[in-house]
C-alpha positions in Angstrom: 76.0 -72.8 -83.4 73.1 -71.4 -81.3 72.2 -73.0 -78.2 68.7 -74.3 -77.7 68.9 -73.8 -73.8 67.0 -70.7 -72.9 68.7 -68.0 -71.1 68.4 -67.9 -67.2 66.6 -64.5 -67.3 64.1 -66.2 -69.6 63.4 -68.8 -67.0 63.0 -66.6 -64.1 59.4 -65.5 -64.8 58.4 -69.1 -65.4 60.0 -70.3 -62.1 58.9 -67.3 -60.0 55.3 -67.3 -61.4 54.0 -70.2 -59.0 55.8 -68.6 -56.0 54.3 -65.2 -56.8 51.0 -66.7 -57.4 51.1 -68.5 -54.1 52.3 -65.3 -52.2 49.2 -63.4 -53.8 46.9 -66.2 -52.9 48.4 -66.1 -49.4 47.8 -62.4 -49.1 44.3 -62.7 -50.2 43.7 -65.4 -47.7 45.2 -63.1 -45.0 43.3 -60.2 -46.1 40.1 -62.1 -46.2 40.7 -63.6 -42.5 41.5 -60.0 -41.3 38.3 -58.8 -42.7 36.3 -61.5 -41.2 37.8 -61.0 -37.9 37.2 -57.1 -37.9 33.6 -57.7 -39.1 32.9 -60.0 -36.2 34.9 -57.8 -33.8 32.8 -54.9 -34.9 29.7 -56.8 -34.5 30.5 -58.0 -31.1 31.6 -54.5 -30.1 28.4 -53.0 -31.3 26.4 -55.8 -29.3 28.4 -55.1 -26.2 28.1 -51.2 -26.7 24.1 -51.8 -27.3 24.1 -53.9 -24.1 26.1 -51.3 -22.1 23.9 -48.3 -23.4 20.6 -50.3 -22.6 21.9 -51.2 -19.1 22.9 -47.8 -18.1 19.8 -46.4 -19.6 17.7 -49.0 -17.5 19.7 -47.9 -14.5 18.8 -44.2 -14.9 15.3 -45.3 -15.4 15.3 -47.2 -12.3 16.8 -44.5 -10.3 14.4 -41.9 -11.9 11.4 -44.2 -11.1 12.6 -44.5 -7.4 13.0 -40.8 -7.1 9.5 -40.2 -8.3 8.1 -42.8 -6.0 10.0 -41.1 -3.0 8.9 -37.5 -4.1 5.3 -38.7 -4.2 5.5 -40.5 -0.8 7.4 -37.5 0.7 4.8 -35.2 -0.6 1.7 -37.2 0.8 3.4 -37.7 4.1 4.3 -34.0 4.4 0.6 -33.1 3.8 -0.4 -35.8 6.4 2.2 -34.2 8.9 0.9 -30.7 8.1 -2.7 -31.7 8.9 -1.7 -33.6 12.3 0.4 -30.6 13.3 -2.5 -28.1 12.2 -5.0 -30.2 14.2 -2.6 -30.2 17.2 -2.0 -26.6 17.0 -5.8 -26.1 16.6 -6.4 -27.6 20.0 -3.6 -25.8 21.5 -5.2 -22.6 20.5 -8.4 -23.8 22.1 -6.5 -25.0 25.3 -5.1 -21.5 25.6 -8.5 -20.1 26.0 -8.9 -22.4 29.0 -6.6 -20.4 31.3 -8.3 -20.1 34.6 -6.6 -16.8 35.8 -7.3 -15.0 32.6 -9.6 -12.2 33.0 -13.1 -13.1 31.9 -12.4 -16.8 32.2 -15.3 -18.3 34.2 -13.7 -21.8 34.1 -13.1 -23.7 37.3 -9.7 -25.2 37.5 -11.1 -28.6 38.4 -13.3 -28.6 35.2 -10.4 -27.6 32.8 -8.8 -31.2 32.5 -12.1 -32.4 31.4 -12.5 -29.7 28.8 -8.9 -30.3 27.5 -9.7 -34.1 27.2 -12.9 -33.2 25.2 -10.7 -30.9 22.9 -8.1 -33.7 22.2 -10.7 -36.3 21.7 -10.8 -36.1 18.0 -7.0 -35.9 17.4 -5.6 -39.4 18.0 -2.0 -38.6 17.6 -2.2 -36.1 20.9 -1.5 -38.0 23.9 -1.6 -35.2 26.4 -2.8 -31.7 26.5 -1.8 -29.4 29.3 -1.5 -25.9 30.8 1.7 -25.2 32.7 2.9 -22.2 34.8 4.8 -23.0 38.0 4.7 -19.2 39.0 0.9 -19.5 39.2 0.9 -23.1 40.4 -0.9 -23.9 37.1 -0.6 -27.6 36.5 -3.6 -28.9 34.4 -3.2 -31.8 32.1 -5.3 -34.6 30.6 -2.8 -37.2 32.1 -3.7 -38.7 35.4 -0.5 -37.5 36.9 -0.3 -34.1 35.2 -0.9 -32.2 38.3 2.3 -33.4 40.0 4.5 -33.1 36.7 7.3 -30.4 36.8 7.7 -29.3 33.3 10.1 -26.4 34.0 13.3 -28.3 32.7 11.7 -29.2 29.3 12.9 -27.4 26.2 9.4 -26.5 25.0 8.9 -24.6 28.3 12.4 -22.9 28.3 12.3 -21.8 24.8 8.8 -20.2 25.3 10.1 -18.4 28.5 13.1 -17.0 26.8 11.8 -16.1 23.5 8.5 -14.1 23.7 8.0 -13.9 20.1 8.7 -17.6 19.5 5.2 -18.7 18.6 4.8 -22.5 17.9 7.7 -24.5 19.1 8.3 -28.0 18.3 10.6 -29.8 20.8 13.0 -32.7 20.3 11.6 -36.3 21.1 11.7 -37.4 24.8 10.2 -40.0 27.0 6.9 -38.7 28.5 6.9 -38.6 32.3 3.0 -38.9 32.3 2.8 -41.8 29.9 6.5 -43.4 29.7 6.4 -43.4 25.8 8.4 -41.5 23.3 6.7 -38.3 22.3 7.6 -34.8 21.3 5.7 -31.6 22.3 4.2 -28.5 20.6 4.0 -25.5 22.9 2.7 -22.0 22.6 3.1 -19.0 25.1 0.1 -18.2 27.0 -1.3 -14.8 26.4 -1.2 -12.1 28.7 1.2 -9.5 30.2 4.7 -11.1 30.9 5.2 -14.7 30.9 2.0 -16.6 32.0 3.3 -20.1 31.3 2.6 -22.4 28.2 0.0 -24.5 26.6 1.3 -27.7 25.4 0.5 -31.0 23.5 2.5 -34.0 23.3 2.3 -36.0 20.1 2.5 -39.9 20.2 5.8 -40.9 18.2 4.7 -44.5 18.1 1.2 -43.6 16.5 2.9 -41.8 13.7 5.6 -44.5 13.2 2.9 -47.1 13.0 1.7 -45.1 10.1 5.0 -44.9 8.3 5.6 -48.6 8.9 2.4 -49.2 6.9 4.3 -47.8 3.8 6.5 -50.7 2.2 9.1 -49.1 -0.1 11.2 -52.2 -0.1 14.5 -53.2 1.6 16.9 -50.5 2.5 14.3 -47.8 2.6 13.7 -45.3 5.4 11.1 -42.6 6.3 11.7 -40.0 8.9 10.0 -36.7 10.2 12.7 -34.3 11.1 12.6 -30.8 12.9 14.1 -28.0 10.8 17.4 -28.3 12.7 17.8 -32.0 11.6 16.8 -33.6 14.8 14.7 -36.7 14.2 11.1 -36.6 15.5 9.9 -39.8 14.2 11.7 -42.7 12.6 10.2 -45.7 10.8 13.2 -47.8 11.4 14.3 -46.7 14.8 12.2 -46.9 17.9 14.9 -45.7 20.2 15.6 -42.0 20.8 19.0 -40.7 19.8 21.0 -37.7 20.5 23.5 -38.5 17.6 23.7 -35.8 14.8 21.4 -36.6 12.1 22.8 -38.2 8.8 20.5 -36.1 6.8 22.1 -32.7 7.8 23.9 -32.2 4.5 20.7 -32.9 2.7 18.9 -30.3 5.0 21.6 -27.8 4.1 21.1 -28.5 0.5 17.4 -28.1 0.9 17.8 -24.4 2.2 14.6 -22.6 1.9 13.2 -24.7 -0.8 10.1 -26.8 -0.4 11.5 -30.1 -1.9 14.7 -31.7 -2.9 15.9 -35.0 -4.3 19.4 -35.7 -3.7 21.8 -38.5 -2.7 24.0 -38.9 0.1 26.3 -41.3 1.9 24.4 -42.8 4.8 26.5 -44.6 7.5 24.2 -47.6 7.5 22.6 -47.5 4.1 25.7 -46.4 2.1 24.8 -44.4 -1.0 21.2 -43.3 -0.5 18.6 -41.6 -2.8 16.4 -39.5 -0.6 13.6 -37.0 -1.3 13.0 -34.3 1.4 9.5 -32.3 1.4 9.0 -29.4 3.8 5.8 -29.7 6.0 3.9 -26.6 4.8 3.5 -23.9 7.8 5.7 -25.9 10.3 9.4 -26.3 11.3 9.6 -29.9 10.1 10.8 -31.9 7.1 9.7 -35.3 5.8 12.6 -37.6 4.6 12.0 -40.7 2.3 14.9 -42.5 1.2 16.3 -45.8 -0.1 19.9 -47.2 -0.5 21.0 -47.2 -4.1 22.2 -50.8 -3.7 18.6 -52.0 -2.9 17.2 -49.6 -5.6 19.3 -51.3 -8.2 18.8 -54.9 -7.0 16.4 -55.9 -9.7 18.4 -53.8 -12.1 21.5 -55.8 -11.3 19.9 -59.0 -11.9 18.5 -57.9 -15.3 21.9 -56.5 -16.0 23.7 -59.6 -15.3 21.3 -61.7 -17.4 21.7 -59.1 -20.3 25.6 -59.4 -19.8 25.4 -63.2 -19.6 23.3 -63.2 -22.9 25.6 -61.0 -24.7 28.6 -63.0 -23.6 27.0 -66.1 -24.9 26.2 -64.3 -28.3 29.7 -63.0 -28.6 31.2 -66.2 -27.3 29.3 -68.1 -29.9 30.3 -65.7 -32.6 33.9 -66.0 -31.5 33.6 -69.7 -31.6 31.7 -69.6 -35.0 34.5 -67.4 -36.3 37.3 -69.6 -35.0 35.6 -72.6 -36.6 35.1 -70.7 -39.9 38.7 -69.6 -39.8 39.9 -73.1 -39.2 37.6 -74.4 -42.1 38.9 -71.6 -44.2 42.4 -72.4 -43.5 41.7 -76.3 -43.9 39.9 -75.3 -47.3 43.0 -73.3 -48.3 45.2 -76.0 -47.4 43.2 -78.7 -49.1 42.9 -76.5 -52.2 46.7 -75.8 -52.2 47.1 -79.6 -51.9 44.6 -80.1 -54.8 46.4 -77.5 -56.9 49.9 -79.2 -56.2 48.4 -82.7 -57.1 46.9 -81.4 -60.2 50.0 -79.7 -61.2 52.0 -82.8 -60.3 49.4 -85.0 -62.2 49.9 -82.7 -65.2 53.6 -82.9 -65.0 53.6 -86.6 -64.4 51.4 -87.3 -67.4 53.9 -85.4 -69.4 56.8 -87.2 -67.9 54.9 -90.5 -68.5 54.4 -89.7 -72.1 58.1 -88.9 -72.6 59.1 -92.0 -70.7 56.9 -94.1 -72.9 58.3 -92.8 -76.1 61.9 -93.2 -74.8 61.2 -96.7 -73.6 60.7 -97.7 -77.3 64.1 -96.4 -78.2 65.6 -97.8 -75.2 64.2 -101.1 -75.7 65.8 -101.4 -79.2 69.1 -100.3 -77.7 69.1 -102.8 -74.9 67.6 -105.7 -77.0 70.1 -105.3 -79.8 73.0 -104.9 -77.3 72.0 -108.1 -75.6 71.9 -110.1 -79.0 75.2 -108.5 -80.0 76.7 -109.5 -76.5 75.5 -113.1 -77.2 77.5 -113.2 -80.6 80.8 -111.6 -79.4 83.5 -113.3 -77.7 84.2 -112.8 -74.0 87.0 -110.4 -73.2 87.1 -108.9 -76.9 87.3 -105.3 -77.6 83.8 -105.7 -79.3 82.2 -107.3 -76.1 83.7 -104.3 -74.0 82.0 -101.8 -76.2 78.8 -103.7 -76.1 78.9 -104.0 -72.3 79.5 -100.2 -72.1 76.3 -99.7 -74.3 74.3 -102.0 -71.9 75.6 -100.1 -68.9 74.7 -96.8 -70.3 71.3 -98.1 -71.5 70.6 -99.5 -68.1 71.4 -96.0 -66.4 69.0 -94.5 -68.9 66.4 -97.4 -67.9 66.8 -96.2 -64.2 66.2 -92.7 -65.3 63.0 -93.6 -67.0 62.0 -95.9 -64.0 62.1 -92.6 -61.9 59.9 -90.8 -64.2 57.5 -93.6 -64.3 57.4 -94.0 -60.7 56.3 -90.6 -60.4 53.8 -90.7 -63.3 52.1 -93.9 -62.4 51.4 -94.4 -58.8 50.6 -97.7 -57.4 53.3 -99.6 -59.7 55.1 -102.3 -57.6 54.3 -105.2 -55.4 53.8 -104.8 -51.6 55.7 -107.3 -49.5 57.1 -107.4 -45.9 60.5 -105.6 -46.2 63.2 -105.2 -43.6 64.2 -101.6 -43.5 67.6 -102.4 -41.7 68.6 -104.5 -44.8 67.6 -101.6 -47.3 69.5 -99.0 -45.1 72.6 -101.3 -45.2 72.4 -101.5 -48.9 72.0 -97.8 -49.3 74.9 -97.0 -46.9 77.2 -99.5 -48.9 76.2 -97.8 -52.2 76.5 -94.2 -50.7 79.5 -94.3 -48.7 81.9 -95.6 -51.4 81.7 -92.3 -53.3 81.8 -89.9 -50.5 84.0 -86.9 -50.2 86.6 -87.1 -47.5 85.1 -84.3 -45.4 81.6 -85.7 -45.6 80.5 -88.3 -43.1 77.3 -90.5 -43.0 76.1 -91.6 -39.7 73.3 -94.4 -39.7 71.5 -95.7 -36.6 68.7 -98.3 -36.3 67.2 -100.4 -33.7 68.2 -104.0 -33.2 64.6 -105.2 -33.5 63.6 -105.4 -37.1 61.6 -102.6 -38.6 59.3 -104.4 -41.1 57.1 -102.6 -43.4 54.7 -103.6 -46.3 56.2 -102.2 -49.5 58.2 -102.7 -52.8 61.8 -103.3 -51.8 63.2 -101.5 -55.0 61.0 -98.5 -54.6 61.9 -98.1 -50.9 65.6 -98.5 -51.8 65.3 -95.8 -54.4 63.5 -93.4 -52.0 66.1 -93.8 -49.3 68.9 -93.7 -51.7 67.6 -90.3 -53.3 67.1 -88.9 -49.9 70.6 -89.9 -48.8 72.2 -88.7 -52.1 70.3 -85.4 -51.9 71.6 -84.9 -48.2 75.1 -85.8 -49.3 75.0 -83.2 -52.2 73.5 -80.6 -49.9 76.4 -80.6 -47.5 78.9 -80.0 -50.4 82.5 -80.5 -49.6 82.2 -80.9 -45.9 79.5 -81.8 -43.4 77.5 -84.6 -41.8 74.5 -86.5 -42.8 72.5 -88.6 -40.3 70.1 -91.3 -40.9 68.2 -92.6 -38.0 65.5 -95.4 -38.0 63.2 -95.9 -35.2 59.7 -97.1 -34.2 57.2 -94.6 -33.1 53.6 -94.3 -32.1 51.4 -91.5 -33.7 48.7 -90.7 -31.2 46.8 -88.1 -33.3 46.1 -87.9 -36.9 47.8 -84.9 -38.7 48.7 -83.6 -42.2 52.4 -83.8 -43.2 54.2 -82.1 -46.1 53.4 -85.3 -48.1 50.5 -87.3 -47.1 48.5 -87.7 -43.9 49.3 -89.5 -40.6 46.6 -91.7 -39.1 46.9 -92.9 -35.5 49.0 -96.1 -35.3 52.7 -97.4 -35.2 55.1 -96.2 -37.7 58.7 -96.8 -38.8 60.3 -93.4 -38.8 63.3 -92.8 -40.9 65.0 -89.5 -40.5 67.5 -88.2 -43.0 69.2 -84.8 -42.0 72.1 -82.8 -43.2 74.2 -79.8 -42.0 73.8 -78.3 -45.6 72.7 -74.7 -46.6 68.9 -75.5 -46.0 66.1 -74.1 -48.2 63.4 -71.4 -48.0 59.8 -72.0 -47.5 59.3 -71.2 -51.2 61.7 -73.8 -52.3 60.1 -76.4 -49.8 56.8 -76.0 -51.7 58.3 -76.9 -55.1 61.0 -79.6 -54.4 58.6 -82.4 -55.3 57.8 -81.0 -58.8 59.5 -83.0 -61.6 62.6 -81.2 -63.0 62.6 -78.7 -60.2 66.1 -78.6 -58.5 67.9 -76.2 -56.1 71.3 -77.6 -57.5 73.4 -75.6 -60.0 72.6 -76.4 -63.8 74.0 -79.6 -64.8 74.3 -80.9 -61.1 70.8 -82.6 -60.9 67.8 -83.7 -62.8 65.0 -82.6 -60.5 63.5 -86.1 -60.6 64.8 -87.7 -57.3 62.4 -86.1 -54.9 59.3 -86.3 -57.4 60.2 -90.0 -57.4 60.2 -89.8 -53.4 56.9 -88.1 -53.5 55.3 -90.8 -55.6 56.7 -93.6 -53.6 55.6 -92.1 -50.3 51.9 -92.0 -51.7 52.1 -95.4 -53.2 53.0 -97.0 -49.8 50.3 -95.1 -47.7 53.2 -93.3 -45.9 53.8 -89.6 -45.1 56.8 -87.3 -45.4 57.6 -84.2 -43.2 60.2 -81.8 -44.4 61.9 -79.2 -42.0 64.3 -76.7 -43.4 65.5 -73.3 -42.9 68.1 -71.4 -44.9 71.7 -72.0 -43.1 70.2 -74.6 -40.8 70.3 -77.6 -42.8 67.4 -79.9 -43.8 65.6 -82.8 -42.3 63.3 -85.4 -44.1 61.2 -87.6 -41.9 59.6 -90.5 -43.7 56.6 -92.5 -41.8 56.0 -96.0 -43.0 53.3 -98.1 -41.4 54.8 -101.0 -39.5 53.9 -104.6 -40.4 53.7 -107.6 -38.2 54.6 -110.1 -41.2 57.9 -111.6 -41.7 60.3 -110.2 -44.3 60.0 -111.7 -47.6 63.2 -113.6 -49.2 64.7 -112.3 -52.2 63.5 -114.1 -55.3 65.8 -116.4 -57.3 67.0 -115.2 -60.7 64.6 -115.9 -63.5 65.6 -118.6 -66.2 64.9 -118.2 -69.7 62.7 -121.3 -70.9 62.8 -121.9 -74.7 59.8 -122.6 -76.8 59.0 -125.5 -79.2 58.6 -123.7 -82.4 55.3 -122.0 -81.4 54.3 -119.2 -83.8 54.1 -115.8 -82.3 52.4 -112.8 -83.9 54.5 -109.7 -82.9 52.8 -106.3 -83.4 54.4 -102.8 -82.6 54.2 -99.4 -84.3 58.0 -99.2 -84.0 59.6 -101.2 -86.8 63.0 -101.5 -85.0 61.1 -103.0 -81.9 59.3 -105.5 -84.2 62.5 -106.7 -85.6 64.2 -107.0 -82.2 61.4 -109.1 -80.9 61.7 -111.5 -83.9 65.3 -112.0 -83.2 64.9 -112.5 -79.5 61.9 -114.8 -80.0 63.8 -116.9 -82.6 66.8 -117.1 -80.3 64.2 -118.6 -77.7 63.0 -121.3 -80.1 59.8 -119.7 -81.3 58.6 -118.7 -84.9 58.0 -115.0 -84.8 55.7 -113.2 -87.4 56.3 -109.5 -87.0 53.9 -106.9 -88.1 54.3 -103.0 -88.0 51.0 -101.5 -87.0 47.6 -103.0 -86.2 46.3 -103.1 -89.8 49.0 -105.4 -91.1 48.5 -107.6 -88.1 44.7 -107.9 -88.9 45.6 -108.8 -92.5 48.0 -111.5 -91.8 46.1 -113.0 -88.9 42.8 -113.2 -90.8 44.6 -115.0 -93.6 45.5 -117.9 -91.4 43.9 -117.5 -87.8 44.8 -121.1 -86.7 48.4 -120.5 -87.5 49.3 -118.4 -84.5 49.7 -119.7 -81.0 50.0 -116.4 -79.2 49.9 -112.5 -79.7 52.5 -110.2 -78.4 51.5 -106.5 -79.0 52.2 -103.0 -78.0 49.5 -101.5 -75.8 49.5 -98.0 -77.2 49.6 -97.7 -81.1 48.4 -94.7 -83.2 45.7 -96.4 -85.5 44.4 -99.0 -83.0 45.4 -99.8 -79.5 46.7 -103.2 -78.5 43.3 -103.9 -76.6 41.3 -103.0 -79.6 43.5 -105.1 -81.8 43.1 -108.0 -79.4 39.3 -107.6 -79.4 39.3 -107.9 -83.1 41.5 -110.9 -83.3 39.4 -112.8 -80.6 36.3 -112.3 -82.6 38.0 -114.2 -85.3 39.5 -116.7 -82.9 38.2 -116.7 -79.3 40.6 -117.4 -76.5 43.6 -116.4 -78.4 46.6 -116.1 -75.9 47.8 -112.5 -75.8 50.5 -110.4 -74.1 50.3 -106.8 -73.9 53.6 -104.6 -73.8 53.6 -101.1 -72.7 56.2 -98.3 -71.9 53.9 -96.7 -69.5 52.0 -99.7 -67.8 50.3 -99.1 -64.3 47.5 -100.6 -62.4 44.8 -99.1 -64.8 46.5 -100.9 -67.8 46.8 -104.2 -65.9 43.0 -104.1 -65.0 42.1 -103.2 -68.5 44.1 -105.9 -70.0 42.8 -108.5 -67.9 39.2 -107.4 -68.7 40.0 -107.3 -72.5 41.4 -110.9 -72.6 45.1 -110.5 -72.2 46.7 -113.1 -70.3 49.7 -110.9 -69.3 50.9 -107.2 -69.2 54.6 -106.6 -69.5 56.6 -103.4 -69.3 59.1 -102.0 -71.6 62.0 -102.3 -71.9 61.7 -106.1 -71.9 64.3 -108.4 -70.6 65.0 -111.7 -72.4 64.2 -113.7 -69.4 61.0 -111.8 -68.4 59.7 -112.3 -71.9 60.6 -116.1 -72.0 59.0 -116.5 -68.5 55.8 -114.8 -69.6 55.3 -116.5 -73.0 56.0 -119.9 -71.3 53.3 -119.4 -68.7 50.8 -118.0 -71.3 51.4 -121.0 -73.7 51.3 -123.6 -70.9 48.0 -122.0 -69.6 46.5 -122.3 -73.3 47.6 -125.9 -73.6 45.9 -126.9 -70.2 42.7 -125.1 -71.2 42.8 -126.9 -74.6 43.4 -130.3 -73.0 40.6 -129.6 -70.4 38.2 -128.9 -73.2 39.2 -131.9 -75.0 38.9 -134.1 -72.0 35.4 -132.7 -71.4 34.3 -133.3 -74.9 35.6 -136.9 -74.7 
């Protein structure tokens, strides 16, 4: 005979397809994030490069502008110095003609000083004009003490005496013996045979310095008039005379024989300095105009820092937006993955619920007839033993269906204060009885009661499944640890199942030392019928049941597992301040008083079963297979029936639709809906449609008897109230 089970190779693509799709989706997400990071990084790099380029360009422009300014000022000052020296040289030539011992010179020595004063009257920079020759006793000067001054030690005298062809000589600065002020001298050799002395003019350094001080080139600037050998003649910044080597010697050497030069040097006081040199036309002098690079770039640095700050703000904002977008993208991917998982679980749950509904119809007949058979069999007989085995197997099947329904219909169950210690004790007593010898289960819980609001049966199933899975994971040998404790959650966070909010929780940790699971397996463990156990060793419904129960209780579950390192499940249940509820007493089965009950179902076996059960309870059942037959029977005698017991889901007409038709004929007809699927939605729809109760298949005799008695009692009370009102 051929097997209907597919080969493992045929199942592999179906099982691997979701994992492959998840990997492809993850790869696409990583590629998208990488592209976004690269794009933002490229844009930020372009912004920084643009800022760097603009900043460096502005720096060059600032230095170039300063160089042009210095060149212009140096050129103007060189022209001014040339005119001043030319004027001084001109009056020197006129003074040379006043030599009293020169042949043909009619001037008297006493009149020469006045003539010298007249010559220098139009040249304000000249402080003293004199003729000097100690050999002839020639001491003629415009200064009051000029006749008593000995100039034979001055460099401008010695140079003219030693060098007959020297021509115009410009001396170093010195303190004038006549005026006591800083000055430098221009001298020429008096004409005639041999050395006949000199004619000289002293230039007022303070006068020229005031002219230079009138030019404001900014902080860190300097203006100097140098002699060709680098000796400073006039300095705008320094009034005192110095014999130290000039800091501009290297620049003068670079100037060479050229007329102008712009360069930069290291100044001992100013640091890196941009300078312009301009030679004074026709005279051995050079004008130096310079400014420290630090001061030139002061405004540029301020602008550069502002530009850098602006660029930093822009790139930081881009980085923050990128991080926010990546986090939003990650959250969107996580929410999308959760949505896909929820949709997948919902679809699987719907399928499982449909299977469970149909199976409940069959299971109801098995359990019902087994109970009836048990009532008519002798205690201890072989027949009773067979019937009890049937009931036991049917109850196991009912538990299996309950697992399917707990996954497919969230919200089923009543929330009451429950003590977790009591549930853990029950789970331990049930689990430890069938443990292998090499497997140990260690449980620990605080002495203070951990009370949560929930359905005790569902919580028991959830913890029992987790412990059973852990025991199966360790195999033939290992340890399972179950720990319960109260914990405080300070920040909201997402978990593997659900989301934790801030508050106090009871945390139940179930960990094992088994083989563990991969990340791909952890993603699928809550799917119905998915299992990591070998074929035949598991149904794949245990963790799907846990998933549904966790969400029903507003709880959260965190899974931590690695291959070879075991698995840990942490369930977080909100703590409650209420006292634990007491276990309800067993339900009694009240009997009827011959009331006529209309029984409707699309399964004939269930109709016949209900008739027998109701008859055993003292009622008069009238069974109908399908809604059409029920309508026909009811319309024939509407007042005959005291209540309606109908299946909620039927092919031709649903139970609610049938109830609506019957209540049009007889308003207020008491009705009970029965469904193999149930759930909050059906309960709400049943109450809105006029049903007095909604029961879940498979029905127990006591549950059915209690519900019928309550519905009929309510109907009688309503009838008595209307009769009393009418009276």
